[in-house]
C-alpha positions in Angstrom: 58.4 111.2 194.5 55.7 108.9 193.2 56.4 105.2 192.6 54.2 103.7 189.8 53.5 100.2 188.5 52.5 100.3 184.8 51.1 97.0 183.5 50.1 96.1 179.9 50.7 97.6 176.4 52.7 94.6 174.9 51.7 92.3 172.1 53.0 89.3 170.1 52.0 89.0 166.5 52.4 85.9 164.2 52.5 86.5 160.5 52.3 83.7 157.9 53.7 84.5 154.4 52.6 82.4 151.4 54.7 82.1 148.3 53.1 79.7 145.9 53.2 76.3 147.5 55.5 77.4 150.2 54.9 79.3 153.4 56.7 80.4 156.5 55.8 82.3 159.7 57.4 85.1 161.5 56.7 86.3 165.1 57.2 89.8 166.4 56.9 91.4 169.8 55.9 95.0 170.4 55.7 97.3 173.4 53.4 100.3 172.9 53.8 102.0 176.3 56.9 103.9 175.4 55.3 107.3 175.2 53.8 106.9 178.7 57.0 105.5 180.2 59.1 108.3 178.6 56.7 110.9 179.9 57.0 109.7 183.5 60.8 109.4 183.3 61.0 112.9 181.9 59.0 114.2 184.8 61.0 112.4 187.5 58.4 109.7 188.3 59.8 106.3 189.3 58.2 103.5 187.3 58.3 99.7 187.2 56.9 98.2 184.0 55.2 94.8 183.7 54.4 94.0 180.1 51.2 92.2 179.2 52.9 88.9 178.7 54.2 88.9 182.2 51.1 90.2 184.0 49.6 86.7 184.7 52.6 85.6 186.7 54.4 88.8 187.9 51.6 91.3 188.7 51.6 91.8 192.5 50.1 88.9 194.4 49.6 90.6 197.8 48.2 93.8 199.1 51.5 94.6 200.7 53.2 94.3 197.3 50.6 96.6 195.7 51.1 99.2 198.5 54.8 99.5 197.5 53.4 101.7 194.7 51.6 105.1 195.0 49.7 104.4 191.7 48.9 101.3 189.7 48.2 101.8 186.0 46.5 99.3 183.7 46.5 99.8 179.9 45.1 97.3 177.4 45.3 94.2 179.7 42.1 92.2 180.2 40.8 91.0 183.5 41.4 87.3 182.5 45.1 87.9 182.3 45.1 89.2 185.9 42.7 86.5 187.2 44.1 83.4 185.5 47.7 82.4 186.1 49.4 79.2 185.3 48.8 78.0 188.8 45.1 78.6 188.3 45.1 76.5 185.2 46.8 73.7 187.2 44.0 73.7 189.8 45.8 75.8 192.6 43.9 78.4 194.6 45.5 81.9 194.4 44.5 85.4 195.5 42.0 87.3 193.4 44.1 90.3 192.4 41.0 92.3 191.2 39.8 92.1 194.8 43.2 93.2 196.0 43.2 96.2 193.6 39.8 97.3 195.0 41.2 97.1 198.5 44.4 98.8 197.5 42.5 101.9 196.2 39.9 101.9 199.1 42.8 102.0 201.5 44.5 104.9 199.8 46.2 103.8 196.6 45.9 105.6 193.2 44.6 103.9 190.1 44.6 104.8 186.4 43.0 102.8 183.6 43.8 103.8 180.0 41.4 103.0 177.2 42.0 100.3 174.6 40.7 97.2 173.1 41.4 95.3 176.3 40.4 98.0 178.8 37.1 98.6 180.6 34.7 96.3 178.7 36.8 96.3 175.6 36.6 94.9 172.1 33.9 92.2 171.9 33.6 92.6 175.7 36.8 90.6 176.1 38.5 93.0 178.6 35.5 92.0 180.9 36.0 94.4 183.8 32.2 94.9 183.9 30.8 93.6 187.2 34.3 93.1 188.7 35.8 94.9 191.8 37.7 97.2 189.3 34.4 98.6 188.2 33.6 99.4 191.8 36.7 101.6 192.2 36.5 103.3 188.9 34.7 106.7 188.6 32.7 105.3 185.7 30.1 102.5 185.0 31.1 100.2 182.2 29.1 99.1 179.2 27.6 95.6 179.1 28.7 95.1 175.5 31.6 96.1 173.3 32.4 99.7 174.3 34.7 100.7 171.5 33.9 103.8 169.4 36.0 104.1 166.2 36.6 107.7 165.0 38.6 107.5 161.8 37.9 111.2 161.1 39.7 112.1 164.4 38.6 114.2 167.3 40.0 116.4 170.1 38.3 116.6 173.5 36.4 119.6 174.8 37.6 120.6 178.2 35.0 121.2 180.9 37.1 121.6 184.0 39.9 124.0 182.9 41.1 124.6 186.4 41.4 120.9 187.3 44.9 120.1 188.7 45.5 117.5 185.9 45.3 120.3 183.4 47.8 122.6 185.2 50.2 123.9 182.7 48.3 122.5 179.7 47.0 125.0 177.1 43.2 125.2 176.5 43.8 124.4 172.8 45.1 120.9 172.3 47.0 119.7 169.3 46.9 116.4 167.4 43.9 114.0 167.3 42.5 110.7 168.7 41.0 107.9 166.5 39.3 105.6 169.0 37.9 105.5 172.5 35.9 103.5 175.0 32.4 104.6 175.8 32.1 105.1 179.6 29.2 106.3 181.9 30.3 108.7 184.6 29.1 107.8 188.1 27.1 110.4 190.0 29.9 111.6 192.2 32.6 111.6 189.5 34.2 114.7 187.9 34.2 114.8 184.1 37.2 116.8 183.1 36.7 116.6 179.3 34.2 115.2 176.8 34.0 114.1 173.2 31.5 116.6 171.9 31.0 115.2 168.5 29.8 111.9 170.0 27.1 113.0 172.4 29.5 114.4 175.0 30.9 111.0 175.9 33.4 111.4 178.7 37.1 111.6 177.8 38.7 112.0 181.2 36.9 111.2 184.5 38.2 111.3 188.0 36.8 110.2 191.3 37.5 109.4 195.0 37.1 105.8 196.2 37.5 105.2 199.9 40.8 106.9 200.8 42.2 106.5 197.3 41.7 108.1 193.9 40.9 106.7 190.5 41.1 108.1 187.0 39.5 106.7 183.8 40.9 107.7 180.4 38.6 106.8 177.5 41.5 106.9 175.1 44.7 104.8 174.9 48.1 106.1 176.0 49.4 105.0 172.6 48.2 104.6 169.0 45.8 104.1 167.4 43.6 105.6 170.1 46.0 108.5 170.6 47.6 109.3 167.3 51.3 110.2 167.0 50.2 113.8 166.3 49.0 114.0 169.9 51.7 111.8 171.4 54.4 114.1 170.0 52.7 117.3 171.2 55.0 119.2 173.5 52.5 119.1 176.4 51.5 115.5 176.3 54.4 114.4 178.6 53.3 116.9 181.2 49.6 115.8 180.9 50.6 112.2 181.4 52.7 113.0 184.5 49.9 115.2 185.9 47.4 112.3 185.6 49.7 110.1 187.7 50.5 112.8 190.2 46.8 113.5 190.7 46.2 109.8 191.4 49.0 109.9 193.9 47.5 112.9 195.7 50.4 115.1 194.7 48.2 117.5 192.9 
């Protein structure tokens, strides 16, 4: 049975309310990875969750810690959060965990990056994985600038590789829609499973081998608004998410 580390998909918001001359603020905390977490649990996949606000201090610090997992999944957590811990800010030297991720996959680990405003290059290029060791292990080349594509009219992917193991048990006709994605450039040796036809056949799902490991890039988020509830509640989404992880773990 696969063991997965899922990092990211948590936010804090601060809202200020004004009533005439008076105002007050309210903070809220959200975790958006519930659909993905539930999908893995429903399919018998063991998962540890590290929300975004804990990544800087609690994401694995050593290669041995990473190798406790068959697959590491990042979703909407920028490279700065992994690179800059409190110890870094205080002037202490620490391991470069992006280097460790590259070595982890090269030596046989599985890796999945979901799309989002803080994935790949990201909104205003703030995710900033371009030129890092993570770009090396991914099956895609990243944009130099903001890679978001907003699709408020919605889209569904067009599947190119219908017999790929990730799509085992998934109907050819998908239901629901997606509203945003990250523009990615497949590497020469990558496999593009599905594309976004209306937008110049931009890749939707891309797989690749890296060293002894595997990596998977999803141009869309595992939650909204990239993946709308209409897709997240589709009866086959849970199996698709589990298949993606199992492929990364070399179980498919």
